[in-house]
C-alpha positions as CSV (number, residue, x, y, z in Angstrom):
1,X,6.9,16.6,10.6
2,X,5.4,16.5,7.1
3,X,3.0,13.7,8.1
4,X,1.8,15.8,11.0
5,X,1.7,19.1,9.1
6,X,-1.9,18.6,8.0
7,X,-3.0,16.0,10.6
8,X,-6.0,18.1,11.9
9,X,-7.2,18.9,8.4
10,X,-6.8,15.2,7.3
11,X,-8.7,14.0,10.4
12,X,-11.5,16.5,9.9
13,X,-11.8,15.7,6.2
14,X,-12.0,12.0,6.9
15,X,-14.5,12.5,9.7
16,X,-16.7,14.5,7.4
17,X,-16.3,12.0,4.7
18,X,-17.3,9.2,7.0
19,X,-20.4,11.2,8.1
20,X,-21.4,11.8,4.4
21,X,-20.9,8.0,3.7
22,X,-23.1,7.1,6.7
23,X,-25.7,9.6,5.5
24,X,-25.7,8.0,2.1
25,X,-26.2,4.6,3.5
26,X,-29.0,5.8,5.7
27,X,-30.6,7.6,2.8
28,X,-30.5,4.4,0.7
29,X,-32.0,2.4,3.5
30,X,-34.8,5.0,3.9
31,X,-35.4,5.0,0.2
32,X,-35.6,1.2,0.1
33,X,-38.0,1.4,3.1
34,X,-35.7,-0.9,5.2
35,X,-35.7,1.7,8.0
36,X,-38.6,4.0,8.8
37,X,-38.7,7.4,7.1
38,X,-39.8,9.4,10.1
39,X,-42.9,11.5,10.6
40,X,-43.8,14.3,8.2
41,X,-40.9,16.7,7.6
42,X,-38.6,15.0,10.2
43,X,-37.1,12.7,7.5
44,X,-33.9,14.7,6.9
45,X,-33.4,15.4,10.6
46,X,-33.9,11.7,11.3
47,X,-31.4,10.7,8.6
48,X,-28.8,13.2,9.8
49,X,-29.2,12.1,13.4
50,X,-28.9,8.4,12.5
51,X,-25.8,9.1,10.3
52,X,-24.2,11.0,13.3
53,X,-24.9,8.1,15.6
54,X,-23.5,5.6,13.1
55,X,-20.4,7.6,12.2
56,X,-19.2,8.3,15.7
57,X,-18.2,4.8,16.8
58,X,-17.0,4.1,13.2
59,X,-14.7,7.1,13.4
60,X,-13.5,6.1,16.8
61,X,-12.3,2.7,15.4
62,X,-11.4,3.5,11.8
63,X,-9.7,6.9,12.3
64,X,-7.6,6.1,15.4
65,X,-4.3,6.6,13.6
66,X,-5.3,10.0,12.2
67,X,-6.7,11.1,15.6
68,X,-3.5,10.2,17.3
69,X,-1.5,12.2,14.7
70,X,-3.8,15.2,15.2
71,X,-3.3,14.9,19.0
72,X,0.5,14.9,18.6
73,X,0.2,18.0,16.3
74,X,-1.9,19.8,18.9
75,X,0.5,18.9,21.7
76,X,3.5,20.1,19.7
77,X,1.8,23.4,19.0
78,X,0.9,23.9,22.7
79,X,4.4,23.1,23.7
80,X,5.9,25.6,21.2
81,X,3.4,28.3,22.4
82,X,4.4,27.6,26.1
83,X,8.1,27.9,25.2
84,X,7.5,31.2,23.3
85,X,5.4,32.5,26.2
86,X,8.1,31.6,28.8
87,X,10.8,33.2,26.6
88,X,8.9,36.4,26.3
89,X,8.1,36.5,30.0
90,X,11.8,36.0,30.7
91,X,12.7,38.9,28.6
92,X,10.4,41.3,30.4
93,X,12.1,40.6,33.8
């Protein structure tokens, strides 16, 4: 249970970290003029969008274990809530 206790928090933190890392890579590539900078003030929007597009498939592959742990944590919480709800509904009858 201790490994699942913070599974959602761990996955979210790793996902954000991966997004930040992708943004850093995109920023360096824009700074080095390897990829286009965008038009006018769209530079930051372009870099964030590209970082999101890059980090999504990477997180799907790299964070599978953390995502599965988070899923198990959510299923456990839902099952406990259903059990408590059924118990309280049974007491009312």
